[in-house]
N, C-alpha and C positions, 0 to 999 in steps of 0.2 A: 569304542564308543564312549567309553567314560574316562577318556585321556584328552578329549576333545575340551578346548577353551576357546570361550567366544572371543574376538578379535577384540571387544572393548576391553575386556579384560588382559589380555595374552599381550597386546601391545599399548598397556597403559603405561605413558610416560613414568620413567624412575630418576629422572633429573632434570633441571632447571633447562638443560641444553635441548633435551627432545621435548620439552612442551611446545604446544602449539598454540601460536596467534595470541599469546600473553607476555611478548617479550619485556615491555615495559615492567611487569611486575614481578617476574623474575628478576629482573637487575637488578629492581629497587631491593628485592628480600634478600639477593645474595649478598650486596654490598652491605647491607643490616650485619648480615652474618657473619661478615671476613671484618668489620670493624665492632663488633661486640655491642651493637647498639639495638637490641631486642626490645621489645615492647610485649608488655603482659598481657594483651589482649588485641586482635585484629578480625575484622569483619571481611569476610569475602563475598561480596555480591555481583549476580549477574544470572543471565538463562540459564537453563540448565545445561549439561552437558557441554561447558566449554573449560572443565579443568578445577574447579574450587577445591574440592575433595581431594584432589589428586595434589593439586599443589600444596594443601596443608601437609597432606603426608610426606612429601617431596621437602618441604620446610622443616618437618622433625625429625625425618632420617639425617640430613645435614646437621641440625645443632647437636643430636647425639652420638656422632661419630666420635670415636674414640682416638683414632689417628688420621685426621681429616688431611687433603692435600694443602698445596699451598694457597691454594685459591678456596679454600675450605670445602671443596670437593669431597664425599664420601670414601672412606678408602674400599667399603664392598668386603671388609675381611673382619673386621671386629665383631664382639659377642653382636652390639647394637646393630650392626649393618646385616649381618645373618638372619638375626631374628626380627629384622623388617621386612626381608626379603621371603622369609618360610612364612611370614603372616600371624608370629607371634610375640610380636614386640611387646612389652612390657611398659614401655614409657610413652605409647600412644591410647589413647580413650576415644572410643568414638560412641556421640550418644546421638540416636536419631530424636529430634524433639515432635517429630510427627505423632512418635507412638508414646513418649516420655515425656510429657509436657503438663505434669503436674509439680505440685509446691513439695510433694514427696520425694519426687526424683530428683528434685533440685536439690533436696535437703540430705540424699543421699551421695549426689555426685559432691556435694561440698566436704563430707563426712571423708570420701575417699581423696580429696584434692589433698588432705593434711599429711597424706603418706607418700613419704620423699620415694623418687624411682629407685628400683633395685640395678638398674643398667643403664646409664646415661647419665645427663646432668638436668634434663629437665623432663618431667611429664606433662606431655601436651593433649590438651582435651577439644577434642574437634566436635563441635555441636553442630550436626546439618540442620537445616532447615527450621533453624531456629524462630523465626517468626509466628511458629506454631506453637511456642509455648505461652500459658493462660497469663494473665496480667500479675496473678500473684505469685506465679512462676519468679516471673522477669523482677519480679519486687524483691523476692527472697535469692535471686542471684547477683543482684545490684551490687551488695560490700563487699562480698568475694573478688566479684569482677574488679571492682576499683582497686581492692588491697590482696591480692592472691598469696601465697606463699611465695620465696623467691625461686623456688624451683619449678612452678606450674605457670603454665601459657596456655591463655583460651583461644581456639581459633573458631569463629562462628561463621557457619555459611548461610546462605537463604539467597532465594531467586525473587524476594521481594521485600525489597529494602524498607519502601515506604511502610512496612507494618512494625519496623523496629522501632520501639520506644525512644526519644530523644536522649534520655538518659542513658541507656545503654550505648546509642552512638557516641556520646560526648565522649567514653570510655573506652572506645576502641580506634585503632589505628584501620581506616577504611580503606579498601583496594576494590575497584569496580571492574571487573572482567568482560571483553567484549566478546561478542559473537564472532565465532571463526569464519573468515574469508572463505569462499567457494576455491580460489586456488590454492591455499594454504590447506585445505580438505583434501582437492585432487592431488596435491604433492602427496601428501601422507599417505591417502590410500595407494597410488600407485606405487608407491616404495613397498608397503603391506603385500599388495599382489606380487611383486616381484617375488617377495621373500614366500610366499606360500606356492609358486608358480602357476599363476593365472593370468590369463590372456585375457585383456579387456582395455579398451581403446578408451582416448580422452572422453569421447562425448558421451560416452557411457557413464564413466568416473562424473562428468559434470552435472549428469542427471542425478546419480545419487546425491553428490553435494547439494544441489538445490533444493532436492526433496527432505534434508535434512535440517534444513533452517537453520543454521549457525552453531549447531550443535555437531560437536563430533564422536559423542556416542552415539546419537543417534545415526550419523553416516555409517560407520562401524556395523551396527545393528542392519542397517537397509543393505550393506556390502554382504554380508553374512547370508540374510535373506536372498540376495539375487545368486550368489554362488551355489547355495541349496538348491534353487530352483534351474540354472544354466547349467553347473558343473565347472570346468576348469575353464574351458572356452566361452568366454563371455561373448555373445551379442548384441549390438546394440536394441534391435528390432525386441528381442527378449527382457531386456531390462525394462521398455518401455511397459512392454506387456504384464509382466511383473509386477511393477508398480502401478500399472493403470495411470499413467503419465501420459498428455496429450502431444505426440509427435511435433517435432519443429516444421515439420515437412507439410502438415496441414495449411500454416501460415503460410509457408513460402508458396503455395498454391494458391490460396486465398488472393495475396497480392498480386501474382501474376493475372488472375482472372479480373479483378479491380483494373489492373494497367491495361487489357484486352478487352474492357466494357462489356465482359462477358458473365452478366450475372447467373445463368443457367448453369453453368458449369459451378458457379458458387453453391448454388443451391444443392447440387449434386455433392459435394464435397460436406456440407453440411448435415446433410442425411446420412452420409456415412457416418459422421462424427457423431451424431445420435445414437447411430442406430448399435454402437459401442459401446453405451452406455454412459458418455462423459455429459458430465452436468453443462447444460447451453448456457448458463450463466459464465461459468469457468471457460467455456470456449471464447467467448465475447470479450474476457479479461485477458487470456491468452494472446487475442489479436491484437488487443491494445499493447501490451507488453510489445510484441513486436512490433508495431508499429514506432512506438517508441524506441527500439532496438534499431530500426532503419534512420532515425533523425540522428542518435548518435554516431549511426556508423557514416552519414552522410556530411557530418559535422566534423571538419579537421579540430584536432587538440583532444577531443573527446573519447579517445581511443579505451583509455584506462577503465570509462562508466561502463564497458562491454564486458562482462564475467564470463566471458566463452570460449571455447578450444578453438584455435586457429584456423582449424575447417571451416567452422561455422562462422567466423568471423569474416573469413575471405566470403561466403555465400552473402552474409549482409552487405557489405561493401558493395558487392556486385550489383545485388537488387534496389540497392539505395541511388546507385547512379544512374536507375531509369526511372527513379521517382523523382519527383520537384520537390521543392518544399513547400510549396502551397497544396498540393495533395495530400502529402503527408499533415499538415496543419489539420486541414477539412476532415480526412479520416480520422484523428482523432478525434476530433469533434463528434463525429458521427457515433464512433465506437463507444465513447463514455458516455456520449446521451443514451445512448442504447441500454448501457449499463445501468444508470439511474432511472429508466422507466420500465425496466424488466418485471422488477415485482409489482408493478401496478398494471402490467398489461394484462388485458383478457385472454390474449391469445398469444402467450410469449414466442412461440414458433413464429407465427407471421409477425413480430414486431422485430425479431432478429432479421427475418427474410426482407423484411422492406428495407432495414438497416445495410444491408447485403448490397441489394437494389441502387439504393442511394450511392453506395462506394463504388459499384461498378459506373455509375454515371459522372463521376467525378472529372473522368480523363477524355470527355467525350468533345468531339470537335464540330464544329457546326460545317456540314456539308454544302456545295454548291448546290443552289436553289434554282429552278427551271429557268426565272427570270436572268439570274445571273449568267446560263446558258445560252441565253439570246432565244428561247422556247417560248412560245404566250402561254400563259396560262389558262386552261380549260376553263370554263365556268364550272362554278360548284357543284351546281345540279347534276353534269354531266359525267363528274370524276368519279371512279370505282374506287374502291380499298383494293389493294394488291394483296394477296394472302402469300406469306413466303414459305417455302419448306425447307424440313432442314432438322438434322438430329440434334441441333444445340440450336439456344437462344440467347441471342446475344443483345447487345444493348442498342447495337448499331441497328439492328435490325427491326426492334420495336422503332427506334426513333425516325427511321425511313416510312416505316407503316404510319406513324401517327402526323408526318408532314404532308401525305398522301391527301388524309383526312382532312385536312386544317386548311380553313380560306386563304387566301392569299399573303404572300409576305409582307411582313408589317413593314412599313417606312420607317428610314433611320429616324426620324423624329418619334415615332413612336415607339420604338424599341426603345429609344433612349429616355423619354419621358418617364420621371418620376410619379406616383401617386400622388392624388389631389388630399390636402389636409384633411378633409372630413371624410374622404375613404379610411384613412388612417383611423382616425378616432370612431368610426363605425367598426374597423377591423380589432381593434381594440379591445372594445367588448365583446367581439366573437372569441378572442384571444382567451379573455377572463373563462368561457364558457368552457374551455378545454382542461380545467381543474376543476371540475364539479367534484371529483371524489377527493380533493382538496378544500373543503370550504372557505377556510381561514386566507388561504393563497389566492382561492378564486375572489374571494372579496376584496384582498388588497389589491389585486390587478383592477379590479372593476369599479373599486372607488377612489383609486388613486388619482391623482391629478397629472394631467401630462400636457407639456409645451412641443408644439410641432415645428422644427425649423429646416430650412435647405442649405447647406454648407458643401462647397465643392463638389458638386452634382451630388451629393447624398443627402438624404432625408434623415434627419435627426430627431430623433422622439426624446425628449428629456422628462422622465418617469420618476416622478415626486414620493419620496416614502418618509415615515414619521421622524425616524432617529437614524443616527450613525450605526447603530447595531444592526437595523434594518436593511439599511444602505450596504453594511459590508456582507450582512450573509446573500442578500441578492446577487451582489457583485460575483461573491466565490460560488454558490453554491444554484442560481440560477440564470444569471445573466445570458450566456451563451444558449442555454434552450430557448429563453424568450424571443431573443433574436433569431434565431433558427424557425421557429415557430410562425413568425409574424412575417419574416419572409415569405416563407411559403405560402399564406395566409396572401399576401400582398402578391405575390409573383414575382417580386422584385427582389435584386440580392442587394440592392445599395441602399438600405434601410439601417441605421445604427440606435442602438438605444443606450442612452447615458441616464444612470442613477443619482439622483439628487435629494437633499434634504430640505423638506418644505421647511421655510424660513419661519421662525418662531410668530412671529404674528397673525401668520397664516395657517397655523398648524391647529390653532384651537381658537374659537369665539369667543370675546371677552363675556363673562357671564354675570350680570348685574349681582351686588353684593349689601351695598347699602340702602336704607330706603329711599334717598333721592335719585340713587342710579337705577332703581327699579322702579319708579315712578316716571322718570326721563324715559326710560326704554319701553313703557308703556305707551307713553303719549306718542312717541316716534313710530311706532308698530299701528296705533290706533286712531284714526283723527278723529273717530268722535270722542273720544277720552280725551283729546288734546281741545277741542272745541269746548266740552263739558268742564275743563278748569278754568278757561278762559272766561266762561260766560258765568260763573260762579264765584272767580278771583279768587281761588285756591291757593294757597303755598303750597309748592311741593317740597321746601327744604326742610 
């Protein structure tokens, strides 16, 4: 038990060749060592778990090797290399700035810097989380950082580069570390699993890599946790249960339900997801991501954007082939709108279920009407509602029932008619009432000027706002939602909203300032005053 070492430590890279996902940085540092062009201070910045401290240690090992190879690779046998591998190197000094961030700590470090290394050529000082140093500590550190002894090299590591003083940044060579890509993580995890004798499929490795969010250390920690739960034979079902990850299968099932117009099964799938403790909003976000992947899979040339195992790519390609671009576009609009309005919803579950119904309605095709079939339409008073039975609710059944209840089918002229301008103006006011929980937004909509016109069979509503900032905000955050709501209120899909900026001369009424202007304004607004001035012959200038 005591001999166990976690994977993050056991498989920590010990050379630039084994460093994962930072090829450019590794090549630059290797070249600088090979050419003898070493800086006295480096700044390694980037997210957690991407190899900043590991790179610093490899760099220190390479420059202190007594018998390096042709490409300056460490020999692994000299005293410096052996002490490095055993964790007792005297030329590497690590300081955690999170807990040693005072002036006294930096003064102690400065005294230590003056002592030359006992083994090797350089003393390397690795200061982790350097942004945690106090202002006074930074100032105390400046002079030594700029002109350290010839044997001293500083490597500063941080996850928050923006907190570093510009005076510190100017004295360092800066290297920005990238998040490690999912394919690189999966490749590394697969190699580790093979060495450890663990059987695991690519889908499970992909889930682990996605959960790690670009940090290799996190991926290895999650990998150890998964092996502890599943043993040496890791199954995909056990991985998603252990990590509490929403299965891809739910999204595939949902889209199949939408394509079939079956919102009943979609409701049951949502209930199953919620009963397992998953957050409803996370489910909607997952569905949006699934629809995005379908768009990518359906569009040629975008395959690199799908960071998925081959088995899943084939499933996405198959389902995408059954979806139209219009369906995917409209579906993404519904799910993103659902995410936006979720927190403001009084009944969040109903809010999501309504979105599922709308998604199920997207692919509905109009059925043959009685008049088209050559049958006479009975009077409305004699019609009866047909009650359908069955274990599953479908959109087709609902739409058939609705047609039986409705009055005779619209004529072609009625079906293609656009709403009157006055109707649009009235419903625009109703649209503002839907945002009573956001008073400023409701006021902007209610008081905003609109112009209405018809163009190519589409009703265009020009919505005027005060400035470019408002226009940009409405177009990016609100436009699609406003259009969907207005179309729903008007029962017409051929309505578009264009956001315009109110011309300067219209945006603000000119306010009288000089006495002459005030007098003129008063006379224009009040006939009695104008008559009074004329009768007395008063001078208003």
